[in-house]
C-alpha positions in Angstrom: -13.5 14.4 -65.7 -13.9 10.7 -64.5 -16.5 9.4 -62.1 -13.7 9.0 -59.9 -12.3 12.6 -60.0 -15.9 13.9 -59.8 -16.8 12.0 -56.6 -13.2 12.9 -54.9 -14.6 16.7 -55.7 -17.6 16.2 -54.1 -16.5 15.2 -51.0 -13.8 17.5 -50.8 -16.3 20.6 -51.1 -18.6 18.4 -48.6 -15.6 18.5 -45.9 -15.3 22.4 -46.8 -18.9 23.2 -46.2 -18.6 21.2 -43.0 -15.1 23.4 -42.1 -17.0 26.0 -42.5 -20.3 25.3 -40.9 -18.1 24.4 -38.0 -15.9 27.9 -37.5 -19.6 29.5 -38.1 -21.1 27.7 -35.2 -18.0 27.9 -32.8 -17.6 32.0 -34.2 -21.2 32.4 -33.1 -20.6 31.4 -29.3 -21.0 33.9 -26.8 -18.9 31.6 -24.5 -15.6 31.4 -27.2 -16.2 35.3 -27.8 -16.4 35.3 -23.9 -13.3 33.3 -23.4 -11.4 35.2 -26.0 -11.8 38.1 -24.1 -10.7 36.6 -20.6 -7.3 35.4 -22.6 -6.5 39.3 -23.7 -7.4 40.5 -20.3 -4.9 37.6 -18.6 -2.8 38.8 -21.2 -2.7 42.2 -20.5 -2.9 41.9 -17.0 0.8 39.5 -17.0 2.1 42.4 -18.7 0.6 45.2 -16.8 1.2 44.1 -13.3 4.8 44.7 -12.8 4.2 48.2 -14.1 1.8 48.8 -11.8 3.2 47.6 -9.1 6.9 49.6 -10.0 4.7 52.6 -9.7 3.4 51.7 -6.7 6.9 50.9 -4.9 8.4 53.8 -7.0 10.8 51.8 -8.2 12.0 51.9 -11.6 10.9 48.9 -14.5 13.9 47.5 -15.6 14.5 46.3 -19.4 13.7 42.8 -19.7 15.0 41.7 -23.2 13.8 37.7 -22.7 10.1 38.9 -21.3 8.2 38.0 -24.3 10.1 34.9 -25.4 9.4 33.4 -21.8 6.1 34.8 -20.8 4.5 33.4 -24.5 1.1 33.8 -24.9 0.7 34.4 -21.0 -2.3 31.3 -20.8 -0.2 28.6 -19.5 -2.0 25.1 -18.9 -5.5 26.4 -17.1 -5.6 28.8 -20.5 -4.9 25.8 -22.7 -7.5 24.0 -20.6 -10.2 26.8 -21.1 -9.6 27.2 -24.7 -10.0 23.1 -25.5 -13.5 23.0 -23.0 -14.8 26.1 -25.1 -13.8 25.1 -28.3 -15.0 21.1 -28.1 -17.0 20.7 -25.6 -20.5 21.0 -27.3 -18.6 20.2 -30.9 -20.5 16.8 -30.8 -22.1 16.5 -27.9 -24.3 20.0 -28.4 -25.4 18.3 -32.0 -27.1 15.6 -30.0 -28.5 17.9 -27.0 -29.8 20.8 -29.9 -31.1 17.9 -32.3 -29.1 19.8 -35.0 -27.2 16.2 -36.1 -30.4 14.6 -37.5 -30.3 17.4 -40.6 -26.7 17.4 -40.7 -26.1 13.4 -41.1 -28.9 13.7 -43.8 -26.2 15.4 -45.9 -24.3 13.3 -48.4 -21.1 13.5 -46.1 -19.8 10.4 -43.7 -19.4 10.4 -40.1 -16.2 10.6 -40.4 -16.3 13.6 -42.8 -18.3 15.6 -40.2 -15.6 14.5 -37.3 -12.9 15.4 -39.0 -14.1 18.9 -40.1 -15.0 19.7 -36.8 -11.4 18.5 -35.6 -10.2 21.2 -38.3 -12.6 23.7 -38.2 -11.5 23.9 -33.9 -7.7 24.1 -35.2 -8.4 26.6 -37.3 -10.2 29.0 -34.6 -6.9 27.8 -32.4 -4.3 29.1 -34.8 -5.9 32.2 -35.2 -6.7 33.2 -31.9 -3.2 32.3 -30.4 -1.4 33.9 -33.3 -3.2 36.9 -32.4 -2.5 36.8 -28.7 1.4 35.8 -29.4 1.3 39.2 -31.7 -0.7 40.8 -29.0 2.1 39.9 -26.0 5.1 40.8 -28.3 4.3 44.0 -29.6 3.3 45.0 -25.8 6.2 43.3 -24.1 8.6 45.2 -26.4 6.6 48.4 -25.7 6.9 47.9 -21.6 10.2 46.0 -21.4 12.4 47.2 -24.5 13.8 45.4 -27.4 13.3 41.6 -26.8 15.4 38.6 -28.0 14.4 35.9 -29.9 11.3 37.2 -31.2 12.0 34.3 -34.1 11.2 31.4 -31.9 7.3 32.5 -31.4 6.2 30.0 -34.3 7.9 27.1 -32.0 6.1 28.4 -29.4 2.6 28.5 -31.4 3.0 25.0 -32.7 3.7 23.6 -29.2 0.9 25.6 -27.6 -1.3 23.8 -30.3 0.0 20.8 -29.4 -0.9 21.2 -25.6 -4.2 22.5 -26.4 -5.0 19.7 -28.5 -4.8 16.7 -25.7 -7.0 18.5 -23.7 -9.3 19.1 -27.1 -9.3 15.1 -27.9 -10.2 14.6 -24.0 -13.0 17.0 -24.2 -14.1 15.2 -27.7 -14.0 11.6 -26.3 -16.1 12.6 -23.3 -18.9 14.3 -24.9 -19.0 12.0 -28.1 -19.6 9.4 -25.1 -21.9 10.9 -22.9 -23.9 13.3 -25.5 -23.6 15.8 -22.7 -22.1 19.0 -23.0 -21.7 19.6 -19.5 -20.4 16.5 -18.9 -17.8 17.2 -21.4 -16.5 19.9 -19.9 -16.8 18.9 -16.1 -15.2 15.7 -16.7 -12.3 17.6 -19.1 -11.4 19.8 -15.7 -11.9 16.7 -13.5 -9.4 15.0 -15.2 -6.8 18.5 -15.2 -7.8 19.0 -11.6 -7.0 15.3 -10.7 -3.9 15.4 -13.0 -2.7 18.1 -10.7 -3.5 16.7 -7.2 -1.5 13.1 -8.1 1.0 15.7 -9.6 1.4 17.4 -6.3 1.3 14.4 -4.3 3.8 12.3 -6.3 6.1 15.3 -6.6 6.3 16.2 -2.2 6.2 12.6 -0.8 7.8 10.1 -3.5 10.7 9.8 -5.8 8.8 8.5 -8.6 8.2 11.6 -10.1 8.9 10.2 -13.6 5.8 9.0 -13.5 4.1 12.8 -14.2 6.0 12.9 -17.4 3.2 10.2 -18.5 0.3 12.2 -17.1 -1.8 15.0 -19.4 -0.8 18.6 -17.7 1.9 20.2 -16.1 4.3 17.1 -15.3 7.3 16.7 -13.0 9.1 20.1 -12.5 12.9 20.0 -12.6 15.5 22.4 -12.4 18.6 23.4 -15.2 21.2 24.5 -13.2 23.3 25.9 -16.4 20.2 27.9 -17.5 19.6 31.1 -15.8 16.5 31.7 -13.1 13.4 33.4 -14.0 13.2 34.1 -10.8 16.0 36.5 -9.1 14.9 35.2 -5.4 15.9 32.1 -6.3 19.2 31.8 -9.1 20.3 29.0 -7.4 18.2 26.6 -8.6 18.5 27.6 -12.2 15.3 27.8 -14.6 12.3 25.5 -13.5 11.8 23.2 -16.3 8.3 21.1 -16.5 7.6 17.3 -18.7 3.9 17.9 -19.0 2.4 17.9 -21.9 1.3 22.2 -21.4 4.9 23.0 -21.5 6.0 21.9 -25.3 5.6 25.1 -26.5 8.4 26.5 -23.7 10.1 23.6 -23.5 10.9 23.8 -27.8 12.0 27.5 -26.9 14.1 26.1 -24.0 15.6 23.2 -26.0 16.7 25.7 -28.9 18.7 28.3 -26.9 20.0 25.5 -24.8 20.4 21.9 -26.8 22.6 20.6 -24.3 20.9 21.5 -21.1 20.5 19.0 -18.3 17.7 18.9 -16.1 18.0 17.8 -12.4 14.4 16.3 -10.5 14.2 16.7 -6.7 11.5 15.1 -3.7 10.0 18.0 -2.6 11.1 22.1 -3.8 14.6 21.8 -2.9 15.1 18.0 -1.4 17.0 14.8 -2.6 17.6 14.9 -5.8 15.9 11.8 -7.6 17.3 11.9 -10.7 18.6 14.0 -14.1 17.8 13.8 -17.4 18.5 15.7 -20.7 16.4 18.8 -22.0 16.1 16.8 -25.1 14.7 13.8 -23.6 12.2 15.7 -22.0 10.8 17.5 -24.9 11.0 14.3 -27.5 8.9 12.6 -24.6 6.0 14.8 -23.8 5.9 15.3 -27.8 4.8 11.7 -28.1 2.8 11.6 -24.8 0.9 14.6 -26.2 0.8 12.8 -30.1 -0.2 9.5 -28.1 -3.1 11.2 -26.0 -4.2 13.0 -29.2 -4.6 9.9 -30.9 -5.9 7.8 -28.7 -8.9 10.2 -27.9 -9.8 11.4 -31.1 -10.4 8.1 -31.9 -12.0 6.9 -29.2 -14.3 10.4 -29.8 -14.6 9.0 -33.6 -15.4 5.4 -33.0 -18.4 6.8 -30.7 -19.6 9.3 -33.0 -19.6 7.2 -35.8 -21.5 3.8 -33.7 -24.2 5.9 -31.7 -27.9 5.7 -33.0 -29.5 8.6 -34.3 -33.1 8.9 -33.1 -34.9 11.3 -35.3 
C-alpha cells in the first residue's frame, strides 16, 4: 500500500471515529432523549385527539385515506426547529464550554474533519429519528383511519424534512461557533425563528409583498391551490393551503408529485385582494434552492469560525 493510500485510510478512520464520538455524545444527551419523547407524544396526540373528540361528541370517526400523507411526521416547522436546536446547540459550543475541545484537537484529525464529522453524525441521528416517527405515524394512521393512499411517497417527505431541519441546524451551528455558548446558540436560533414568524404575519396582513417571505427561513407565505381539495372542510372554497417556506419542502414535494400542474393564489390578509399567483413547481424549486443557500452559507460561517478559533488550554 502506497503512502498516499495509507494517509487516506488513516484520515477516513479518523473521520469515522469522529462520527462515532459525536453519535455517542448526542445519544447520551438527556435533552435529546427528552425531545424524542416529546416528539412521540405530539405525534400520538395528533393521532388520538380526533378519536377522543369523536367519542366525546358521540360522532363516528370518518375514514380518511389521506390522513398520513397530509399529516407527515406530526412535527411541523416548530418540531423541526426544536430538533435542530437540541441536535446542534452544543455540538461545537459545548466542546468549548466543557473543555473537551482541547483533547479532541490533539488527535490526528483536522478541524475540518471534526466539523464535518459532527454534521454527518447530526444527519444520522435525525435520519433515524424521522424514519421511526414516519413509520409510527403511518402505522397509527392506518389503524385509526383505515387504509392509506400514497404511502410510497413518504420517502420524499423524509428527504424534505431533513433539508428543512438542516436550515435551522446550520444557523444553530453558526451561532454556536461564533458565540462559544450553547445557550446563545439555542436562544439565537429560536429568536430567528420567532422573528421570521412575526415578520411573516405582518407582511401577509398589511402589505402586498408576500413574495419576499419565500426567501425567509421558516414557513414563508401561505397561498391556496383552488384546484386541490381543501384539508379544512370549513373553508373548502379556498382550496388547499400551500406555504412557500423552507419548513414546507417535504409537504410540497408530495403535493407536487400528486398535483404537478397546480397553481397557488396569494392574497393580502386571509381572504383579501388577490396579489399574485405562481405554480407549485416554482414554489417547490425556489424553497429547495433557498434552503440550500441557507445551509451552505451558515455552515460555511460555522466551519470558518470553528477553524479560526484559538484554543487556550
